[in-house]
Structure formats: C-alpha cells, structure tokens
N, CA and C of each residue as an Amber inpcrd file, in Angstrom:
protein
   564
   8.3510000   2.3830000  13.7330000   8.9450000   3.6560000  13.4120000
   9.8380000   4.0890000  14.5720000  10.9560000   4.6620000  14.2230000
  11.8590000   5.2000000  15.2420000  11.5260000   6.6450000  15.5170000
  11.7680000   7.0970000  16.7260000  11.6240000   8.5120000  17.0450000
  10.1830000   8.9540000  17.1330000   9.9960000  10.2410000  16.8870000
   8.6860000  10.8850000  16.9860000   7.7130000  10.2940000  15.9740000
   6.4980000   9.9880000  16.4200000   5.5120000   9.3810000  15.5250000
   5.0870000  10.3190000  14.3990000   5.3070000  11.6140000  14.5390000
   4.9500000  12.5750000  13.5010000   6.1290000  12.9330000  12.5970000
   7.2610000  12.2700000  12.7880000   8.4460000  12.5560000  11.9830000
   8.3170000  11.8550000  10.6320000   8.0110000  12.6040000   9.5980000
   7.8030000  12.0200000   8.2710000   9.0700000  11.3980000   7.7100000
  10.2390000  11.8330000   8.1960000  11.4980000  11.3260000   7.6600000
  11.7750000   9.8870000   8.0610000  11.0880000   9.3860000   9.0710000
  11.2780000   7.9970000   9.4860000  10.0760000   7.1250000   9.1560000
   9.1040000   7.6890000   8.4900000   7.8720000   6.9590000   8.1820000
   8.1090000   5.9020000   7.1140000   7.6510000   4.6940000   7.3880000
   7.6730000   3.6320000   6.3850000   6.5390000   3.9320000   5.3990000
   6.7300000   3.6350000   4.1410000   5.7140000   3.8260000   3.0960000
   5.2800000   5.2820000   2.9850000   6.2290000   6.1780000   3.0740000
   5.9410000   7.6060000   2.9740000   5.2290000   7.9420000   1.6610000
   5.6340000   7.2690000   0.5720000   5.0120000   7.5420000  -0.7230000
   3.5190000   7.2320000  -0.7170000   3.1260000   6.1790000  -0.0450000
   1.7100000   5.8230000   0.0200000   0.9530000   6.8520000   0.8540000
   1.5590000   7.2590000   1.9650000   0.9360000   8.2750000   2.8020000
   0.7470000   9.5700000   2.0130000   1.7870000  10.0250000   1.3180000
   1.7040000  11.2820000   0.5640000   0.6710000  11.1970000  -0.5540000
   0.5640000  10.0470000  -1.1980000  -0.4010000   9.9210000  -2.2930000
  -1.8410000   9.9240000  -1.7930000  -2.0420000   9.7000000  -0.4930000
  -3.4080000   9.7030000   0.0520000  -3.8800000  11.1090000   0.4250000
  -2.9810000  12.0920000   0.3800000  -3.3250000  13.4540000   0.8000000
  -3.9440000  14.2480000  -0.3330000  -4.8300000  15.1760000   0.0250000
  -5.2990000  16.1160000  -0.9920000  -4.2330000  17.2030000  -1.1410000
  -4.4040000  18.1130000  -2.0830000  -3.3740000  19.1210000  -2.3730000
  -3.0470000  19.9860000  -1.1600000  -4.0620000  20.4120000  -0.4200000
  -3.8320000  21.2730000   0.7450000  -3.0500000  20.5260000   1.8270000
  -3.4170000  19.2820000   2.1030000  -2.7070000  18.4850000   3.1090000
  -1.2640000  18.2470000   2.6710000  -1.0780000  17.9550000   1.3790000
   0.2560000  17.7240000   0.8480000   1.1300000  18.9650000   1.0330000
   0.5860000  20.1390000   0.6700000   1.3340000  21.3870000   0.8070000
   1.6990000  21.6830000   2.2530000   0.8730000  21.2320000   3.2040000
   1.1360000  21.4770000   4.6240000   2.2230000  20.5820000   5.2020000
   2.5080000  19.4360000   4.5600000   3.5080000  18.5220000   5.1350000
   4.7910000  18.4050000   4.3200000   4.7810000  18.7780000   3.0650000
   5.9340000  18.5400000   2.2040000   7.2060000  19.2230000   2.7140000
   7.0660000  20.3870000   3.3370000   8.2440000  21.1020000   3.8370000
   8.8990000  20.3840000   5.0240000   8.2040000  19.4310000   5.6390000
   8.7430000  18.6900000   6.7850000   9.6550000  17.5410000   6.3650000
   9.6620000  17.2150000   5.0940000  10.4430000  16.0740000   4.6170000
  11.8080000  16.5500000   4.1640000  12.8360000  15.9310000   4.7420000
  14.2060000  16.2730000   4.3780000  14.6290000  15.4250000   3.1830000
  15.3510000  16.0380000   2.2390000  15.8210000  15.2390000   1.0970000
  16.7640000  14.1390000   1.5770000  16.6720000  12.9970000   0.9350000
  17.6060000  11.9270000   1.2540000  18.0260000  11.2440000  -0.0310000
  19.0320000  10.4010000   0.0940000  19.5610000   9.7180000  -1.0720000
  18.4480000   8.9090000  -1.7400000  18.3270000   9.0690000  -3.0510000
  17.3140000   8.3440000  -3.7920000  17.7360000   6.8970000  -3.9960000
  16.7920000   6.0190000  -3.8450000  17.0340000   4.6110000  -4.0900000
  16.4790000   4.2600000  -5.4620000  17.0060000   3.2320000  -6.0870000
  16.4760000   2.8640000  -7.4030000  15.0240000   2.4180000  -7.3150000
  14.2810000   2.6750000  -8.3650000  12.8900000   2.2710000  -8.4240000
  12.8240000   0.7630000  -8.6260000  12.1030000   0.0900000  -7.7450000
  12.0180000  -1.3630000  -7.8570000  10.6400000  -1.8220000  -8.3100000
   9.7230000  -0.8990000  -8.4850000   8.3920000  -1.2560000  -8.9510000
   7.8770000  -0.1540000  -9.8620000   7.3000000  -0.5480000 -10.9910000
   6.7780000   0.4250000 -11.9370000   5.2930000   0.6940000 -11.7390000
   4.6610000   0.0130000 -10.8050000   3.2260000   0.1870000 -10.6460000
   2.8430000   1.1460000  -9.5370000   3.7820000   1.8960000  -9.0150000
   3.5140000   2.8770000  -7.9660000   3.4260000   4.2440000  -8.6140000
   2.3930000   4.9900000  -8.2690000   2.2810000   6.3480000  -8.7860000
   1.7890000   7.2550000  -7.6810000   2.1030000   8.5310000  -7.8170000
   1.6510000   9.5260000  -6.8600000   0.7480000  10.4880000  -7.6220000
  -0.5520000  10.4550000  -7.3660000  -1.4690000  11.2960000  -8.1360000
  -1.1300000  12.7770000  -8.0870000  -0.5740000  13.2510000  -6.9730000
  -0.2570000  14.6730000  -6.8470000   0.6540000  15.1240000  -7.9800000
   1.5710000  14.2440000  -8.3840000   2.4970000  14.5990000  -9.4430000
   1.9830000  14.1910000 -10.8120000   1.4490000  13.0080000 -10.9540000
   1.0890000  12.4980000 -12.2690000  -0.0750000  13.2580000 -12.8900000
  -1.0420000  13.6880000 -12.1020000  -2.1720000  14.4130000 -12.6600000
  -1.7050000  15.6890000 -13.3430000  -0.7940000  16.3960000 -12.7080000
  -0.3170000  17.6630000 -13.2360000   0.3830000  17.4780000 -14.5780000
   1.2890000  16.5100000 -14.6600000   2.0270000  16.3290000 -15.9130000
   1.1170000  15.7950000 -17.0110000   0.1510000  14.9630000 -16.6580000
  -0.7920000  14.4340000 -17.6350000  -1.6650000  15.5570000 -18.1940000
  -2.1490000  16.4340000 -17.3210000  -2.9780000  17.5530000 -17.7540000
  -2.1680000  18.4760000 -18.6570000  -0.9480000  18.7980000 -18.2630000
  -0.1220000  19.6820000 -19.0880000   0.1920000  19.0430000 -20.4330000
   0.3290000  17.7280000 -20.4610000   0.5620000  17.0360000 -21.7250000
  -0.6590000  17.1570000 -22.6290000  -1.8590000  16.9580000 -22.0720000
  -3.0950000  17.1310000 -22.8430000  -3.2160000  18.5630000 -23.3590000
  -2.8990000  19.5260000 -22.4920000  -2.9560000  20.9370000 -22.8920000
  -1.9830000  21.2120000 -24.0310000  -0.7840000  20.6540000 -23.9190000
   0.2390000  20.8540000 -24.9420000  -0.2270000  20.3220000 -26.2960000
  -0.8040000  19.1380000 -26.2860000  -1.2800000  18.5380000 -27.5420000
  -2.3400000  19.4270000 -28.1860000  -3.3350000  19.8240000 -27.4140000
  -4.4260000  20.6230000 -27.9670000  -3.9360000  22.0020000 -28.4320000
  -3.1010000  22.6470000 -27.6250000  -2.6050000  23.9720000 -28.0030000
  -1.7110000  23.9020000 -29.2390000  -0.9330000  22.8450000 -29.3620000
  -0.1090000  22.6850000 -30.5610000  -0.9760000  22.4560000 -31.7930000
  -2.0910000  21.7300000 -31.6350000  -3.0280000  21.5580000 -32.7520000
  -3.6140000  22.9060000 -33.1680000  -4.0240000  23.6940000 -32.1930000
  -4.5660000  25.0290000 -32.4960000  -3.5090000  25.9090000 -33.1550000
  -2.2730000  25.7940000 -32.6750000  -1.1780000  26.5820000 -33.2270000
  -0.9560000  26.2730000 -34.7050000  -0.9800000  25.0030000 -35.0460000
  -0.7980000  24.6050000 -36.4430000  -1.9790000  25.0840000 -37.2860000
  -3.1980000  24.8960000 -36.7870000  -4.4050000  25.2730000 -37.5350000
  -4.4490000  26.7720000 -37.8150000  -4.0250000  27.5760000 -36.8270000
  -4.1490000  29.0310000 -36.9590000  -2.8200000  29.7190000 -37.2910000
  -1.7740000  28.9380000 -37.5370000  -0.4560000  29.4530000 -37.9390000
   0.1500000  30.4040000 -36.8990000   0.0170000  30.0230000 -35.6220000
   0.5360000  30.8710000 -34.5460000   2.0550000  30.8700000 -34.5200000
   2.6080000  32.0140000 -34.1350000   4.0430000  32.1240000 -33.8600000
   4.1910000  32.2070000 -32.3430000   4.1270000  31.0740000 -31.6700000
   4.2210000  31.0560000 -30.2180000   4.8760000  29.7470000 -29.7880000
   5.6820000  29.8310000 -28.7520000   6.3080000  28.6380000 -28.1850000
   5.3890000  28.0950000 -27.0890000   4.5510000  27.1430000 -27.4740000
   3.5580000  26.5750000 -26.5550000   4.2340000  25.9790000 -25.3220000
   5.3280000  25.2760000 -25.5190000   5.9870000  24.5990000 -24.3850000
   6.4880000  25.6080000 -23.3480000   6.9600000  26.7600000 -23.7870000
   7.3910000  27.7990000 -22.8420000   6.2090000  28.3470000 -22.0510000
   5.0880000  28.5440000 -22.7390000   3.8790000  29.0190000 -22.0610000
   3.4550000  28.0480000 -20.9710000   3.5060000  26.7690000 -21.2910000
   3.0060000  25.7660000 -20.3580000   3.9510000  25.5050000 -19.1910000
   5.1090000  26.1230000 -19.2000000   6.0110000  26.0300000 -18.0450000
   5.5750000  26.9830000 -16.9370000   4.7000000  27.9230000 -17.2760000
   4.1760000  28.8510000 -16.2760000   3.2250000  28.1020000 -15.3490000
   3.0360000  28.6330000 -14.1530000   2.1600000  28.0020000 -13.1660000
   0.7090000  28.3420000 -13.4920000  -0.1070000  27.3310000 -13.7260000
  -1.5110000  27.5670000 -14.0340000  -2.3430000  26.3530000 -13.6410000
  -3.6440000  26.5740000 -13.5140000  -4.6090000  25.5020000 -13.3230000
  -5.5180000  25.4040000 -14.5360000  -5.8530000  26.5400000 -15.1100000
  -6.7820000  26.5800000 -16.2310000  -6.1520000  27.3170000 -17.4020000
  -6.5170000  26.8650000 -18.6010000  -6.1120000  27.5310000 -19.8350000
  -7.3860000  27.8310000 -20.6140000  -7.4960000  29.0780000 -21.0800000
  -8.6530000  29.4860000 -21.8690000  -8.1290000  30.1860000 -23.1190000
  -8.5870000  29.7300000 -24.2750000  -8.2230000  30.3640000 -25.5440000
  -9.4690000  31.0680000 -26.0710000  -9.3150000  32.3610000 -26.3660000
 -10.4170000  33.1210000 -26.9670000  -9.9870000  33.6030000 -28.3430000
 -10.9730000  33.8260000 -29.1980000 -10.6700000  34.3910000 -30.5050000
 -10.5680000  35.9130000 -30.3770000 -10.3840000  36.5710000 -31.4910000
 -10.2030000  38.0200000 -31.4920000 -11.4360000  38.7560000 -30.9640000
 -12.6050000  38.1200000 -31.0430000 -13.8440000  38.6980000 -30.5230000
 -14.0640000  38.3490000 -29.0490000 -13.0680000  37.7630000 -28.4540000
 -13.0680000  37.3720000 -27.0310000 -14.1060000  36.2980000 -26.7090000
 -14.3850000  35.4480000 -27.6800000 -15.2560000  34.2990000 -27.4490000
 -14.3830000  33.0760000 -27.1760000 -14.7320000  32.3210000 -26.1600000
 -13.9430000  31.1380000 -25.8050000 -14.0770000  30.1000000 -26.9180000
 -12.9170000  29.6780000 -27.4530000 -12.9520000  28.6230000 -28.4620000
 -12.3580000  27.3250000 -27.9280000 -11.6510000  27.3810000 -26.7960000
 -11.1630000  26.1600000 -26.1520000 -10.7870000  26.4860000 -24.7130000
 -11.0280000  25.5360000 -23.8400000 -10.5740000  25.6160000 -22.4440000
 -10.1870000  24.2070000 -22.0110000  -9.2760000  24.1220000 -21.0580000
  -8.8410000  22.7980000 -20.6160000  -9.7270000  22.2730000 -19.4820000
  -9.4250000  21.0560000 -19.0460000 -10.1860000  20.4350000 -17.9520000
 -10.0270000  21.2130000 -16.6490000  -8.8840000  21.8610000 -16.4810000
  -8.6420000  22.6560000 -15.2840000  -9.6280000  23.8130000 -15.1590000
 -10.0650000  24.3420000 -16.2910000 -11.0700000  25.4030000 -16.2890000
 -12.3690000  24.8840000 -15.6740000 -12.7960000  23.7180000 -16.1170000
 -14.0370000  23.1260000 -15.5930000 -13.9050000  22.8420000 -14.1030000
 -12.7470000  22.3270000 -13.6960000 -12.5320000  22.0180000 -12.2740000
 -12.5370000  23.2880000 -11.4240000 -11.9430000  24.3620000 -11.9330000
 -11.8290000  25.5980000 -11.1670000 -13.1500000  26.3620000 -11.1110000
 -13.9030000  26.3600000 -12.2040000 -15.1020000  27.2010000 -12.2780000
 -16.4080000  26.4520000 -12.0360000 -16.4060000  25.1450000 -12.2830000
 -17.6490000  24.3790000 -12.1780000 -18.4500000  24.3810000 -13.4690000
 -18.0410000  25.1850000 -14.4430000 -18.7140000  25.2210000 -15.7410000
 -18.0530000  24.2310000 -16.6880000 -18.8470000  23.5330000 -17.4790000
 -18.2740000  22.6160000 -18.4670000 -17.6360000  23.4310000 -19.5900000
 -16.6980000  22.8050000 -20.2660000 -16.0540000  23.4500000 -21.4090000
 -17.0890000  23.6980000 -22.5030000 -18.0040000  22.7720000 -22.6950000
 -19.0610000  22.9600000 -23.7090000 -19.9060000  24.1890000 -23.4060000
 -20.2290000  24.3960000 -22.1390000 -21.0210000  25.5710000 -21.7560000
 -20.2510000  26.8640000 -22.0610000 -18.9550000  26.8580000 -21.7650000
 -18.1350000  28.0670000 -21.9120000 -17.8250000  28.4030000 -23.3720000
 -17.7320000  27.3790000 -24.2080000 -17.3580000  27.6010000 -25.6060000
 -18.3610000  28.5260000 -26.2980000 -17.8110000  29.5520000 -26.9490000
 -18.6310000  30.5340000 -27.6510000 -19.0240000  31.7220000 -26.7930000
 -18.7710000  31.6460000 -25.5000000 -19.1300000  32.7450000 -24.6010000
 -17.9190000  33.6370000 -24.3420000 -18.1840000  34.8810000 -23.9860000
 -17.1630000  35.8020000 -23.5180000 -16.8490000  35.4130000 -22.0700000
 -15.5650000  35.3890000 -21.6650000 -15.2250000  34.9950000 -20.2950000
 -15.8520000  35.8770000 -19.2100000 -16.4400000  37.0000000 -19.5850000
 -17.0300000  37.8590000 -18.5570000 -18.2510000  37.2270000 -17.8790000
 -18.7210000  36.0700000 -18.3840000 -19.8100000  35.3880000 -17.6910000
 -19.3570000  34.8890000 -16.3120000 -18.0500000  34.8600000 -16.0900000
 -17.5010000  34.4460000 -14.7880000 -17.4750000  35.5970000 -13.7770000
 -17.7640000  36.7920000 -14.2310000 -17.6790000  37.9640000 -13.3640000
 -19.0210000  38.2580000 -12.7080000 -18.9630000  39.0610000 -11.6210000
 -20.1860000  39.3700000 -10.8890000 -20.0760000  40.6660000 -10.1190000
 -20.9070000  40.7920000  -9.0960000 -21.0480000  42.0750000  -8.3930000
 -19.7610000  42.5530000  -7.7170000 -18.8920000  41.6630000  -7.2650000
 -17.6620000  42.1020000  -6.5920000 -16.4490000  42.1480000  -7.5220000
 -16.6790000  41.9000000  -8.8020000 -15.5840000  42.0000000  -9.7670000
 -15.2670000  43.4780000  -9.9720000 -14.0100000  43.8160000  -9.8340000
 -13.5760000  45.2060000  -9.9370000 -13.7810000  45.7570000 -11.3530000
 -14.5120000  46.8640000 -11.4340000 -14.7200000  47.5380000 -12.7240000
 -13.3780000  48.0450000 -13.2640000 -12.5030000  48.4600000 -12.3660000
 -11.1910000  48.9570000 -12.7790000 -10.3580000  47.8390000 -13.4190000
 -10.3720000  46.6590000 -12.8140000  -9.6330000  45.5320000 -13.3770000
 -10.2220000  45.1260000 -14.7190000 -11.5460000  45.1040000 -14.8210000
 -12.1970000  44.7800000 -16.0930000 -11.7650000  45.7560000 -17.1810000
 -11.6830000  47.0430000 -16.8270000 -11.2690000  48.0630000 -17.7950000
  -9.8150000  47.8410000 -18.2140000  -8.9420000  47.5400000 -17.2390000
  -7.5290000  47.2870000 -17.5690000  -7.3970000  46.1310000 -18.5510000
  -8.1710000  45.0740000 -18.3210000  -8.1190000  43.9240000 -19.2260000
  -8.5510000  44.3490000 -20.6280000  -9.6590000  45.0720000 -20.7380000
 -10.1540000  45.5160000 -22.0500000  -9.1240000  46.3920000 -22.7670000
  -8.5090000  47.3280000 -22.0260000  -7.5110000  48.2310000 -22.6210000
  -6.3140000  47.4320000 -23.1390000  -5.8350000  46.4740000 -22.3210000
  -4.6910000  45.6560000 -22.7460000  -5.0410000  44.8230000 -23.9830000
  -6.1990000  44.2020000 -23.9810000  -6.5760000  43.3600000 -25.1250000
  -6.7660000  44.1960000 -26.3870000  -7.3820000  45.3520000 -26.2470000
  -7.5930000  46.2150000 -27.4070000  -6.2510000  46.6680000 -27.9980000
  -5.2740000  46.9220000 -27.1190000  -3.9460000  47.3490000 -27.5660000
  -3.0610000  46.1550000 -27.9600000  -3.6320000  44.9510000 -27.8480000
  -2.8960000  43.7140000 -28.1900000  -1.6690000  43.5310000 -27.3150000
  -1.8030000  43.8950000 -26.0300000  -0.7050000  43.7660000 -25.0690000
  -1.0610000  42.7110000 -24.0270000  -0.0550000  42.0450000 -23.4560000
  -0.3240000  41.0600000 -22.4060000  -0.8920000  41.7360000 -21.1540000
  -1.6790000  40.9940000 -20.4360000  -2.2280000  41.4650000 -19.1600000
  -1.8870000  40.4370000 -18.0950000  -1.5200000  40.9320000 -16.9240000
  -1.2730000  40.0510000 -15.7850000  -1.8480000  40.7210000 -14.5450000
  -2.6840000  39.9930000 -13.8230000  -3.2880000  40.5570000 -12.6280000
  -4.2440000  39.5770000 -11.9740000  -5.0040000  40.0880000 -11.0290000
  -5.9920000  39.2570000 -10.3380000  -7.3770000  39.8710000 -10.5080000
  -8.3710000  39.0010000 -10.5230000  -9.7490000  39.4370000 -10.6930000
 -10.6500000  38.5150000  -9.8760000 -11.6960000  39.0750000  -9.3320000
 -12.6840000  38.2420000  -8.6290000 -13.6190000  37.6510000  -9.6770000
 -13.6600000  36.3310000  -9.7150000 -14.5670000  35.6080000 -10.5980000
 -15.5480000  34.8140000  -9.7400000 -16.5320000  34.2180000 -10.3960000
 -17.5610000  33.4390000  -9.7050000 -17.6820000  32.0620000 -10.3410000
 -17.7420000  31.0570000  -9.4800000 -17.9580000  29.6900000  -9.9480000
 -19.4370000  29.5050000 -10.3210000 -19.7380000  28.3880000 -10.9030000
 -21.1090000  28.0790000 -11.2860000 -22.0410000  28.0910000 -10.0720000
 -21.5250000  27.6730000  -8.8970000 -22.3410000  27.6500000  -7.6730000
 -22.4340000  29.0180000  -7.0030000 -21.9910000  30.0700000  -7.7000000
 -22.0420000  31.4750000  -7.2550000 -20.9760000  31.8380000  -6.2140000
 -20.0900000  30.9090000  -5.8870000 -19.0020000  31.1850000  -4.9400000
 -17.9430000  32.0320000  -5.6410000 -17.5040000  33.0990000  -4.9840000
 -16.4720000  33.9330000  -5.6030000 -15.0930000  33.3890000  -5.2670000
 -14.1480000  33.6520000  -6.1680000 -12.7580000  33.2640000  -5.9500000
 -11.8570000  34.2890000  -6.6240000 -10.6620000  34.4190000  -6.0850000
  -9.6860000  35.3480000  -6.6430000  -8.8610000  34.5930000  -7.6800000
  -8.9010000  35.0830000  -8.9050000  -8.2470000  34.4070000 -10.0270000
  -7.0340000  35.2160000 -10.4860000  -5.8590000  34.5790000 -10.4380000
  -4.6600000  35.1800000 -11.0250000  -4.6670000  34.8060000 -12.5010000
  -4.5340000  35.7880000 -13.3550000  -4.6270000  35.5320000 -14.7880000
  -3.4960000  36.2150000 -15.5430000  -2.9720000  35.4970000 -16.5230000
  -2.0090000  36.0510000 -17.4710000  -2.6460000  35.8550000 -18.8440000
  -2.9180000  36.9640000 -19.5340000  -3.5260000  36.8970000 -20.8590000
  -2.4740000  37.3230000 -21.8790000  -2.2310000  36.4580000 -22.8340000
  -1.1820000  36.6980000 -23.8240000  -1.8070000  36.7510000 -25.2150000
  -1.5730000  37.8530000 -25.9610000  -2.0470000  37.8980000 -27.3450000
  -1.2220000  36.9210000 -28.1900000  -1.8900000  36.2050000 -29.0790000
  -1.2130000  35.2280000 -29.9320000  -1.1900000  35.7490000 -31.3630000
   0.0090000  35.8170000 -31.9190000   0.2430000  36.3630000 -33.2520000
   0.4590000  35.2170000 -34.2360000  -0.0740000  35.3560000 -35.4380000
   0.1430000  34.3320000 -36.4640000   1.3390000  34.7080000 -37.3410000
   1.5920000  33.8980000 -38.3480000   2.7730000  34.1280000 -39.1970000
   2.6480000  35.3980000 -40.0370000   1.4600000  35.9790000 -40.0830000
   1.2390000  37.2380000 -40.8100000   1.2970000  38.4370000 -39.8690000
   1.7900000  38.2000000 -38.6520000   1.9000000  39.2250000 -37.6070000
   0.5600000  39.8460000 -37.2220000  -0.4880000  39.0330000 -37.2570000
  -1.8200000  39.4570000 -36.8270000  -2.1810000  38.7400000 -35.5350000
  -2.7580000  39.4700000 -34.5960000  -3.2660000  38.8310000 -33.3870000
  -4.5610000  38.1180000 -33.7570000  -4.5850000  36.8100000 -33.5300000
  -5.7720000  36.0220000 -33.8870000  -6.4950000  35.4730000 -32.6620000
  -5.7630000  35.3160000 -31.5640000  -6.3300000  34.7100000 -30.3620000
  -5.6390000  35.2850000 -29.1250000  -6.2330000  34.9820000 -27.9880000
  -5.6180000  35.2810000 -26.6920000  -5.6160000  33.9980000 -25.8810000
  -4.5100000  33.7430000 -25.1890000  -4.4410000  32.6040000 -24.2720000
  -4.3810000  33.1610000 -22.8550000  -5.3030000  32.6930000 -22.0330000
  -5.3230000  33.0810000 -20.6200000  -4.8870000  31.8810000 -19.7850000
  -3.8400000  32.0790000 -18.9990000  -3.3770000  31.0660000 -18.0470000
  -3.8660000  31.5360000 -16.6770000  -4.6430000  30.7010000 -16.0200000
  -5.3090000  31.1270000 -14.7900000  -5.0270000  30.1510000 -13.6530000
  -5.0140000  30.7080000 -12.4580000  -4.9470000  29.8720000 -11.2620000
  -5.6240000  30.6090000 -10.1260000  -6.1570000  29.8260000  -9.2210000
  -6.8270000  30.4200000  -8.0760000  -5.7790000  30.9330000  -7.1030000
  -5.9140000  32.1920000  -6.7180000  -4.9710000  32.7950000  -5.7620000
  -5.3160000  32.3080000  -4.3670000  -4.2800000  32.0920000  -3.5850000
  -4.4910000  31.6430000  -2.2010000  -4.1070000  32.6940000  -1.2040000
C-alpha cells in the first residue's frame, strides 16, 4: 500500500474489507472513501452483505405487501412506501392487531413474527414509554390520520430503545381504512 496505512483510498481489496464490517463500523469509515472512476465488474461472485441484505429484505417486504394489497383491495403505492428509510414493517388491522411483520421487526425487537401476530403493538411498550406519545398515536389512528414520531419501546430482553415510527392508514377501493402500516427504525 502506498501512503498512510489507514488511507482507505489506497487499500487493496477495499470491497473485501468493507464487507467484513458490521453496520456501525461501516458507517464510521464510509465517509473516508473518496469516489473514484468505476471499473467494469470482472467477477459475478463478489457481494457486499451491507448492500445486498437491504435490497433483498425490501424485495421480500414488497412481495408480501403487494400480496396483502391485492387480497384487501388497498389503494396504496407499496413501492413508494418502501422507498422510505425503515428497518421494520408492521401491518395491523383496523382493531390494531398485528397481522404481518417483516424479518426486520424480529431483528429489532427480539420477538418472533409468530409471537407478535394477533397482538396489539403496545406489548412493546413499558414503564418509560411516554403516555403522551401513546395518546397521540391513538388519536391519529382513531381519526384515520398518519402519525410520525418517536416512542420508547422494549425488546424481548427488556432493553429499551427509541423507535422512530411512521404509521400510515391504508384505504381500500371502497375508501375504507382497513389496515395501518407502520414503518419503524431504531433512532440513533
């Protein structure tokens, strides 16, 4: 390597190094890399998990949400929703019972999707969850309006985390709200 040993721009096999990092390590070094001219791909067997996992998960989410959309006659652009930044997707029915959640939900909360199905998402809340935020969510859902905010939730191991959530009412072709989709991510 030429120059400084910590200079990522001169590192041989940078792609292999980056693929070995976890998300936090990747986020800490990515800003140090200067864009350079792209070379043609000469091997199809190289992948970077940091990127491929995300697109694969969103593809799975898209398939399942489109199936639900067809079954329930939703008037919603699923692909536009999935362009938003999220880790977990939770679909509840009009009674606020979880009818589907993605793998990201299980990874973020520690609860299996099977455990969560049929439950109200408030099982994730606990002693430090703001009563005011809970009330705002209830008021928005009752009025069939979107909600966006943060709430303290609890993982299965009782660890609390700050969850950024966007809850969107889903309307069917008869202009009735039938479900809510919550796009969630852990706030940092």
